[in-house]
N, C-alpha and C positions, 0 to 999 in steps of 0.2 A: 676110515673116517667117513662119515656120511653127510649128506648135504640137505636132506629133506626127510620128513616123516609123512605118515598118511595125512593128506590135506583135509579129509573129512572127519578126522578123529579129534575130539576136544577133551581136554584134561582139566582136572581140578587140582589146584596148587595151594599149599599152605605155606606162608612165609612167617616164621616165628621171629619176633622182634621187627615186624613189618612196619612199625611206626617210626622206627629208629633211622639214623643217618643213611646206613647202607640198605637196610631193609625196605625203606620206602623207595629208594632208587631201584632195587630189584623188582619191585612191584611196577614201577613205571616202565622198566625195560621189557617186562612180560607183556604189558599192554601195547607197547610201542610197536612190536614186530611180530604179529601172530604167525608169520611164515615160519618162525622158529619153533614156537609153541602155541598152538591154538588153545586158549584157555576157556573152558566152560564156566569156571568160577575161580576167583582167587580170594583166599581167606588170609586175613591178618590176625595173628595172635600176639598180643603184647599187653604189658601192664599199663601202658599209657595210650590215650586216645590219639588217633591221627592228628596232625596239626593243621588239617585243612579238610575241605570236602574230598570224599573219595568217589571213584567211578562207580557206575551202576553194577558193573561185574565184580566189584570188590565188596567184601563183608568183613566187619570188624568184630572180633571176639576179645573181650577183655579177660585176660588170664595170665597166670604165672606158670612158667615152665617147671617150677617146683611141685606143681599141682598134677599129679598123674592123671586123675580123674578128669580134670579140665582138658588136658591134652588128648585124652582118649576120646572125648566128645568132639573136640575140634578136628581130629584127624578121620572121622568117620566119612567115607566116600572120597578120600583124598588119594591122588595118584602120585603126587610129587611133594615132598617136603623140602624147602629150603630152610635150613636151621641157621638163622643168623642171630638169635637172641643170645646175649651174653653181657656181663658186666666188663666193660673195656676200661673204665676209669678205676684203676687199682688204688687211687689215692683217697677215696672216700668210704671204703667198705672194709669190713674185717675179713681176714683170710677165710673164716668159716663160711661167710656169706658168698664170697666169691666161689669157694669150692661147690657150695650147694647149688648155686645157680649155674655155673658154667659146666661142671662135671656132672653133678646130680641132675641138673636140667637136661643134659644130653643123653644121659641114661634113660631118663623118662621119655624123651623123644623117640629113642630106639624101641622102647617097650610099646609105646603107642603105635609105631610102625608095624610091629609084629602082631599086635592085637587086631589091627584093622587092615591088615594086608596092603599097606602102602608099598609101592614098588620101587620108589627112587628117594634117596636122602642125599641131598647136597649139603655138606657141613662147612660153614665158615670158620676157619680156624685163625691162626695168626702166625706170623714170623717169629713171634716171641716163643713159640713152642721149642725152638731150638737155639734160643738166645743163650750165650755163654758168659757174656761180659767182656770177652776177648774178641779181637778182630776175626771176623769171618768174611773172606774175600772170595767172590765168584764161586760160592758153594752151590750145590744142587740139592735135590730132594733125598740124596743118600746121606746127607748130614745127620749124624746121630743126635738123639736127645742128650743134653748135659746130665752128668750124674746127679748134680744138685742144681735145682732151678733157682733164679734170682728172686722170685716172689711167687705167691700163689696163683696170680694171674697166668704167669708162664706155666707153671706146673698144671693148672686146670685145663689149659688148652692142649697140653701134651697128652694128658690122661684121656681127655675127649677124643683126640685123634686116634688113639689106641682102641678106644671103645667102638668108634665108627668103623675102623678097618676091621675089627673083629666081627662086626655085625653084617659085614658084606657077604651075601650068599646068592643062591640062585633066585631066591624070592625077594630079597631086598638088595637092590644095587646102590652101593654108596660111593661117594667121591668127596675129597677133602680139598678145599682151596685155601691157601695161605696168602693173604694179601701183605704186601708191603704197606708202609704207612699210607693210609687212605686219606685223601684230601678232596675238597670240591665244595660246592655250595652248601652252606649250613653246616660245615665241619665243626663238631663240638669238641674236638680233641686238640687241635693245634692253633687254628687261625684266630679264634676269639681271644685266647690268652696273649698271643702276640700282638694283635691289634690293640688290646687293652694296655699293654706294655708301651706301645707307641703313643697312645692317648695320654698316658701318664707322663710323657716327655722324657723317659729315660730307658733306652732300649739296650738291653744286655744280651749278648750271645755267649754260649759256652764253648770252651775249647779254643782252637786256634784256626778253625775254618777248613782244616785239611781232611778231616774224616768224611767218609762217603756213605751214604745209604740210599735205599730205593724208596720210590713213592709209586702211588697208583691212583688215578683218578676215579672217583667213586662210580661214575658212569661205566668206566671199563671193567671195574670189579664186579658190578651188578651184571653186566653183560657176560662176563665169564661164567657166572652162576647159570644164567639162562642157557648159554652155549653147551655147558657140561650137561645139564639135564636133557636138552634137545639131542645130544649125540648118544646118551644112554637109551632114550626112547627109541632111537633110530637103529639101535642094535650094536652100537660101537662099544665093545667090551674091553677095549684096551685101557679105558681110564677107571673102571670100577675097582674099588678097594684101593685107590692110590691117592697120593698127596701131590698137590701142585702149588708151587710158587706163582704168584701172579703179580707182575709188574708191567709198566707200560713206557718205560723210557730209561735213559741212562742215569747212573748214580749221581747224586749231588750231595753237598754238604746240607745237612738238615736246615740250618738257619739261613744260609744263602738262597735255598730253594724257596722257603716261605717268605723271604724278604721281598721278593719280586711280587708276590701277591699283596703283601701289606703296603708296600710303596705304590704299586699299580693301582691299589684301591683309593689312593689319595692320602694316606696317613704318613706324617713325617717321621722318619727314623733318625732319632738323634740319641747319642752320638752316632755318627755315620759308620764307624768301624771299631766299636768297642767289643772286645772279646775277653771274657773272664777265664784265665787259665784253668785248665781241667783240675789241677791240684787244688786251686783255691776253691773252685766251684764244689769239688768233692768234699772238702772241709766244711763248707756252708752246709751242704746236704746232710753231713754227719751231725752238725749242730741242730738242723731242723728235726732230724729223727730223734735226737736225745730230747729236745723239748716235747715232741709228741709223746715220747715214752713217760716223761714226767706227768703229762696230763692224763695218761691212759686211765688211772683210777677214776677220773672225773668224766673224761670224754674220750672215746676211742676214735682216733683218726690217723691216717697215714699222710705225711706231708707230700705234696706234689713236687716241691723242690727237694729231691731225695738223692742219695748216692746212685740209685738206679737210673733215675732220670738223667743224671750227669753222664754216667757210662753209656747209657743208651744213645744219647745224641752226640757223644764224642768218640765213638768206636765205629770202625768200618764194618758194614754189614751189607754186602752186595751179592746178588744172585740174578738169574734171568728166568724168563717164562718159556725157555726152549722146550722143556718137556710138555707143557701145555699146548704149545704151538704143534709139536709133533703128533700128540695124541688125540687132540680134539679140535685142532685148528684155530687156537686163540690167536687173535691179533687184535690190537686196540681198535675199538670202534671210533673212539675220539682221539685226535692227535694231541700231543703235548700242548701245542699252541692254542688249540681250541678249547682244551681243558682249563688252561690258565686264563683264557679270555673269559670263559663262563663264570669261573670262580671269582675273578676280579670284578665282573660286572655285578655279581651278587653282593659283594662287600663294599662296592664303591660308594664313597660319600655322596649322598644325594644333595642336590642344591636345595 
């Protein structure tokens, strides 16, 4: 493990998905601490514009990772790629689109790296790559992929991991980070829907409150990307071609964990302790999927209240970041208390 790199050397970094929830936080962390990586320039490649002004060192390229020519242009002169672009919301896209973006896009990123001699690729994967639908307790990175994946999102992340590992060689150093459930300011995946449920006056949780899963603050996940890239730049080869789980605190029940943010932000949770049994929630998920199937000739959509969502939130799924700590010194930059405080402040009802 190494602590510093050449202080006078500056690097060019491309962040795919840099306008998104995690991507923009990675950009922020790159700018925040130049002692880790001194950036000559940072490029964002995304299909959507950044949601606010960007720093002078940052440039925006509007583009789709399915467009290889666009990626090849965007990667010219780049030293490091952080590939965070993906479709995370599997509830609103067809399996083909998810496959084309998540796996096809990753293949394109690898091709662009080879064409333009990019030296480092840090890939944002997901714990869903090894999701089985059954309890996984205190697993580590040796956990195998399931024979059959729960959906195309899970499969696309596993396929992408394999491609990134195979791409690792003496010219392109790769590393894969698997976040646990990411939360924080502007979380588009969990908190908004829970707050909307609270606003509607009827707050329902799934399961019995006993299942445990891992979470990670978006700032800590972004920091892990920067730290991994910095270690590779500094010659640490112990993490190249490897996969790492990233989490920053003990396991919690999914709903109990986010309840503290919803309530702390000033929203009333009523009923205070209503839990929908797993069997009943699973049945409702089946009905939602059946209705979606009936509508498929008219409109293709996958319901967010699905059997997968029920199993995902009601099943133990726990692990640690011990391997990341050992190989490249990952320790959470932000404490759990600080992360919760920052998140609550973002969502707090303004007077």
